[in-house]
C-alpha positions as CSV (number, residue, x, y, z in Angstrom):
1,X,-172.0,80.1,109.7
2,X,-174.4,82.4,108.7
3,X,-173.1,85.0,110.8
4,X,-169.9,85.6,109.2
5,X,-172.1,87.6,106.6
6,X,-172.6,90.3,108.6
7,X,-174.9,93.0,107.0
8,X,-173.2,96.7,106.6
9,X,-176.5,98.1,106.4
10,X,-176.7,101.3,109.2
11,X,-179.3,100.7,111.5
12,X,-182.5,103.2,111.3
13,X,-182.0,106.3,113.1
14,X,-184.6,106.5,116.0
15,X,-186.6,109.3,116.6
16,X,-188.3,109.2,120.2
17,X,-188.5,113.1,121.0
18,X,-189.2,116.5,119.4
19,X,-185.8,117.7,120.8
20,X,-184.2,115.1,119.2
21,X,-184.8,116.6,115.4
22,X,-182.6,117.1,112.6
23,X,-182.7,118.6,109.5
24,X,-184.6,116.5,107.2
25,X,-187.2,115.3,109.7
26,X,-190.6,115.8,110.1
27,X,-193.1,115.5,112.5
28,X,-197.3,116.1,112.8
29,X,-199.1,118.6,114.6
30,X,-202.3,117.4,116.4
31,X,-205.5,118.4,114.7
32,X,-206.6,121.2,117.3
33,X,-208.1,124.6,117.0
34,X,-205.5,126.1,118.8
35,X,-203.7,126.2,116.0
36,X,-204.5,128.2,112.6
37,X,-205.6,126.4,109.7
38,X,-202.3,126.2,107.7
39,X,-200.8,124.3,110.9
40,X,-203.2,122.4,112.5
41,X,-203.1,118.6,111.9
42,X,-200.1,119.2,109.3
43,X,-196.9,117.8,108.8
44,X,-193.8,120.0,108.9
45,X,-190.6,119.3,107.7
46,X,-187.2,120.5,109.9
47,X,-185.5,122.6,106.9
48,X,-182.8,124.4,109.3
49,X,-181.4,124.3,113.0
50,X,-179.8,127.4,114.4
51,X,-178.6,128.5,117.9
52,X,-179.6,131.4,120.1
53,X,-176.4,131.9,122.7
54,X,-177.0,133.9,126.2
55,X,-174.8,134.4,128.6
56,X,-174.9,131.5,130.2
57,X,-177.8,129.1,128.7
58,X,-178.5,128.5,124.6
59,X,-181.6,127.7,122.8
60,X,-181.9,125.4,119.7
61,X,-184.2,126.7,117.3
62,X,-186.1,124.5,114.5
63,X,-187.0,126.1,111.2
64,X,-189.8,124.5,109.9
65,X,-191.9,124.4,106.5
66,X,-195.5,123.2,105.8
67,X,-196.1,121.3,102.8
68,X,-197.2,124.6,101.4
69,X,-194.1,126.5,102.0
70,X,-195.3,128.5,104.9
71,X,-192.2,129.0,107.3
72,X,-192.5,128.7,111.4
73,X,-190.1,128.6,114.1
74,X,-189.8,125.8,117.2
75,X,-187.8,126.2,120.4
76,X,-188.8,123.5,122.7
77,X,-189.0,125.0,126.3
78,X,-188.1,123.4,130.1
79,X,-190.0,124.9,132.7
80,X,-190.5,123.6,136.7
81,X,-189.9,120.0,134.9
82,X,-192.3,120.3,132.1
83,X,-191.6,120.8,128.2
84,X,-193.4,123.2,126.4
85,X,-193.4,123.9,121.9
86,X,-193.4,127.0,121.3
87,X,-194.0,128.0,117.6
88,X,-193.4,131.3,116.3
89,X,-194.2,133.2,112.9
90,X,-192.2,136.4,112.1
91,X,-194.4,139.7,111.2
92,X,-193.6,142.4,109.2
93,X,-193.8,146.4,109.9
94,X,-197.7,146.6,108.8
95,X,-198.6,143.7,110.6
96,X,-197.2,145.1,113.7
97,X,-199.3,148.5,113.0
98,X,-202.4,146.7,112.4
99,X,-202.1,144.5,115.3
100,X,-201.0,146.8,117.8
101,X,-200.3,150.3,116.5
102,X,-196.8,151.6,116.0
103,X,-197.3,154.5,118.7
104,X,-198.2,151.8,120.8
105,X,-195.8,149.4,120.1
106,X,-192.8,152.0,120.1
107,X,-193.3,152.4,123.6
108,X,-191.6,149.3,124.5
109,X,-188.6,151.2,123.0
110,X,-189.1,154.5,124.8
111,X,-189.7,153.5,128.0
112,X,-187.2,153.2,130.8
113,X,-189.5,150.8,132.7
114,X,-190.7,147.3,131.7
115,X,-193.6,148.0,129.2
116,X,-197.1,146.7,129.3
117,X,-198.8,146.8,125.6
118,X,-202.5,146.2,124.8
119,X,-203.5,144.5,121.2
120,X,-205.9,146.9,119.3
121,X,-206.3,144.7,116.5
122,X,-206.7,140.7,116.3
123,X,-206.7,139.8,112.2
124,X,-208.1,136.3,111.8
125,X,-204.6,135.4,110.4
126,X,-202.8,135.8,113.3
127,X,-205.7,134.8,115.8
128,X,-204.2,131.9,117.3
129,X,-201.0,133.7,117.8
130,X,-202.1,136.5,119.9
131,X,-203.1,137.3,123.4
132,X,-205.0,140.7,124.4
133,X,-202.0,142.0,126.1
134,X,-198.7,141.7,127.0
135,X,-196.0,142.5,129.8
136,X,-192.4,143.1,129.3
137,X,-191.0,140.1,131.3
138,X,-187.1,141.5,131.6
139,X,-184.8,144.4,130.5
140,X,-183.3,144.1,126.9
141,X,-180.7,141.7,127.1
142,X,-177.7,140.8,124.3
143,X,-177.9,137.1,122.7
144,X,-175.4,135.7,119.9
145,X,-177.1,134.2,116.9
146,X,-175.3,131.1,115.4
147,X,-176.7,129.1,112.1
148,X,-175.6,126.2,113.3
149,X,-176.7,123.5,115.2
150,X,-174.5,123.3,118.3
151,X,-175.8,120.4,120.4
152,X,-173.6,117.5,121.3
153,X,-170.9,120.2,120.7
154,X,-169.2,123.1,123.0
155,X,-170.3,126.5,122.0
156,X,-168.3,129.0,121.1
157,X,-166.8,131.6,123.9
158,X,-169.5,134.4,125.0
159,X,-169.0,137.7,123.1
160,X,-165.4,136.4,121.6
161,X,-166.1,133.6,119.3
162,X,-168.3,134.6,116.4
163,X,-172.0,134.5,116.2
164,X,-174.1,137.7,115.0
165,X,-175.5,139.6,118.1
166,X,-178.6,141.3,118.7
167,X,-180.4,142.8,121.3
168,X,-183.4,140.7,122.5
169,X,-186.7,142.2,124.2
170,X,-189.4,139.8,125.0
171,X,-193.1,140.1,126.5
172,X,-195.1,137.5,127.8
173,X,-199.2,137.6,128.2
174,X,-200.6,137.1,131.5
175,X,-200.8,133.5,131.2
176,X,-197.8,132.7,129.6
177,X,-199.7,131.0,126.7
178,X,-198.2,133.8,124.3
179,X,-195.3,136.3,123.8
180,X,-194.1,138.8,121.4
181,X,-190.1,138.4,120.6
182,X,-188.1,141.4,119.4
183,X,-184.8,141.2,117.9
184,X,-182.6,144.2,117.1
185,X,-179.4,143.3,114.8
186,X,-176.3,145.6,114.1
187,X,-177.6,148.5,111.8
188,X,-180.8,149.1,113.2
189,X,-182.8,146.2,111.4
190,X,-185.6,144.9,113.9
191,X,-187.6,141.4,113.6
192,X,-190.7,140.6,115.9
193,X,-191.9,137.4,116.3
194,X,-195.6,136.2,117.8
195,X,-195.0,133.1,119.9
196,X,-197.8,130.4,120.6
197,X,-196.9,128.0,123.7
198,X,-198.3,124.5,123.6
199,X,-197.8,121.4,125.4
200,X,-195.1,119.1,124.0
201,X,-197.4,116.7,123.7
202,X,-199.0,118.5,120.5
203,X,-196.3,117.2,118.4
204,X,-197.1,113.7,117.0
205,X,-196.0,111.0,114.4
206,X,-192.0,111.9,114.5
207,X,-190.6,110.9,111.0
208,X,-186.8,110.9,110.9
209,X,-185.2,111.6,107.6
210,X,-181.7,110.6,106.2
211,X,-179.8,112.8,109.4
212,X,-177.1,110.4,110.9
């Protein structure tokens, strides 16, 4: 007879893989020297989920925050049946000058062929996020940014239904463990990110938040 009194409590949400992260969830990065001190062994909180839409695909990007307020971005990449965690940080114009030199970096925009650039300096604060050199992997292409999580939903029609357009330029290190991503927005605003690619197994101890 006790079955008559059914619990109305919602079942706890299970979080078994980083690709299922939602706003409010948390996870821990392994304690490895592959990461800078502010990131290794730290627990990160998802503060937003956004989408980059390409002509035939899309990427979900998780905006993460450390307990000290530092922001890092995560995209999960599928490649030949394996999954990788791409951690990215944005750098400023002065950082670009210090790392590459503005003349060296400007060749990416000036040359018609795919560009190879060399790192001039490796500041300690960026050490784990930098390789020695990078090769542009493909010609610039247009994507659309949506400040929204479209997982489980139909994406808008490419080039027709909203989204903020930007031109994307990508360069990768010879071992593809590091990359530089450049986003050029309408009006000429340019954002530069350094990306560190690591095994998805570096993400451990997933903690579901209040998302349903």
